[in-house]
Structures are given as structure tokens and as C-alpha cells.
C-alpha positions as CSV (number, residue, x, y, z in Angstrom):
1,M,0.2,-0.2,0.2
2,I,2.5,2.6,1.2
3,D,4.6,1.8,-2.2
4,N,1.6,2.5,-4.4
5,L,1.5,5.4,-2.6
6,K,4.7,6.5,-3.1
7,N,4.9,5.3,-6.6
8,K,1.8,7.2,-7.3
9,Y,3.4,10.6,-6.0
10,F,6.4,10.1,-7.8
11,K,4.5,9.7,-11.0
12,L,2.7,13.0,-10.2
13,I,5.7,14.7,-9.3
14,L,7.6,13.3,-12.4
15,R,4.7,14.6,-14.7
16,A,4.6,18.1,-13.0
17,L,8.4,18.5,-13.7
18,I,8.0,17.4,-17.4
19,E,5.1,19.7,-18.1
20,V,6.7,22.8,-16.4
21,G,10.1,22.2,-18.0
22,F,8.4,21.5,-21.5
23,I,6.9,25.3,-21.0
24,V,10.2,26.5,-19.8
25,F,11.8,25.1,-23.0
26,L,9.1,27.0,-25.1
27,F,9.9,30.0,-23.4
28,Y,13.6,30.1,-23.8
29,S,13.2,28.4,-27.4
30,N,10.9,31.8,-28.1
31,L,13.3,34.0,-26.5
32,L,16.2,32.7,-28.8
33,M,14.2,33.1,-31.9
34,G,13.2,36.5,-30.8
35,E,16.8,37.2,-30.3
36,F,17.8,36.7,-34.1
37,T,14.6,38.2,-35.1
38,K,15.7,41.3,-33.4
39,S,19.2,41.5,-34.2
40,N,18.6,40.5,-37.9
41,A,21.4,37.7,-37.5
42,T,24.4,40.0,-37.8
43,P,27.6,37.9,-37.9
44,V,28.8,39.9,-34.8
45,K,26.0,38.4,-32.8
46,T,26.5,34.8,-32.9
47,L,24.3,31.8,-31.3
48,L,26.3,31.9,-27.9
49,W,25.8,35.5,-28.0
50,A,22.1,35.2,-27.9
51,I,22.4,32.3,-25.2
52,H,24.4,34.4,-22.8
53,D,21.8,37.3,-23.4
54,I,18.6,35.2,-22.7
55,F,19.9,33.3,-19.7
56,T,19.1,35.8,-17.0
57,P,18.0,35.4,-13.5
58,V,14.9,37.4,-14.4
59,N,14.3,35.3,-17.6
60,F,14.5,31.9,-15.3
61,T,12.0,33.4,-12.9
62,I,9.7,34.2,-15.2
63,A,9.9,31.2,-17.1
64,M,9.6,29.2,-13.7
65,V,6.6,31.2,-12.8
66,S,4.9,30.9,-16.2
67,G,5.8,27.1,-16.0
68,L,4.0,26.4,-12.8
69,I,0.9,28.9,-13.8
70,G,1.0,26.7,-17.0
71,Y,0.6,23.8,-15.2
72,I,-2.0,24.7,-12.9
73,V,-4.2,25.8,-15.8
74,F,-3.9,22.3,-17.6
75,E,-4.2,20.3,-14.5
76,F,-7.5,22.4,-13.9
77,L,-8.6,22.1,-17.2
78,R,-7.8,18.5,-17.3
79,K,-9.6,17.6,-14.1
80,K,-12.8,19.6,-15.5
81,L,-12.9,18.4,-18.7
């Protein structure tokens, strides 16, 4: 019984991490595409420059908060529908 309960919570936590991680991935990929669109992909601004520019503590905080909000909304909709 306890093993089943632990396994259930492990699966719930793993699913939450995967969903939040996917939302964070989409957030950062959108930022990366925006950097190249904004900079018109000049030769001076490389992929490494863009990655350095978008991975900031502020962007990480925004990504995590957005991921958690997205997870909560998806779980709510999943249970409602």
C-alpha cells in the first residue's frame, strides 16, 4: 500500500516536472528566436551571444512562474473536462 502511494506521488511529481520543463523550454526557444529576429542575425551576434543574452535570472524567474501557472491551468482543465 505504501509503495503504491509513493509510486503515485512519484508519477505526479515527475509529470509536473516534465510539463513545467516543457513550458520553460518553449519560453526559452521563443526568446532565442526573438533575439535573432531582433538582431537580424548579424555576423557579430552569434548563437553563443544570444544564449548568453537570454539566460538571465529574471528570465529564469519568469519562465518558472509561467511554467507553474501553465501547469496549474492545464491540471485544472484536465480535471474539469
